[in-house]
C-alpha positions, 0 to 999 in steps of 0.5 A, a space after each residue: 060817276 054821275 050815278 054816284 052823285 045822283 045817289 049821294 044827292 038822293 040820300 042827302 034829300 031823304 036825310 034832310 027831309 026826315 030829320 027836318 021836323 025834329 031839327 025845327 022842334 029842337 030849335 023852337 024848344 031852345 028858342 023858348 028857353 032862351 026867351 024865358 031866360 031873357 024875359 027873367 033877366 029884363 024883369 030883374 033889371 027893371 025891378 033893380 032900377 025901380 028899387 034904386 029909384 024908390 030907395 033914393 027918395 
């Protein structure tokens, strides 16, 4: 029983260490995409507010 647990733990350690770089890369790529989307939304909202302020005068 202890031998099975040891094998499973070793397998999990190997799997996690091998794929961790690709997982981190994917997370950062997704983060960049979300960050760009948020910046575009913020700029659009600021432009909308400025156009409303200037349009009232």
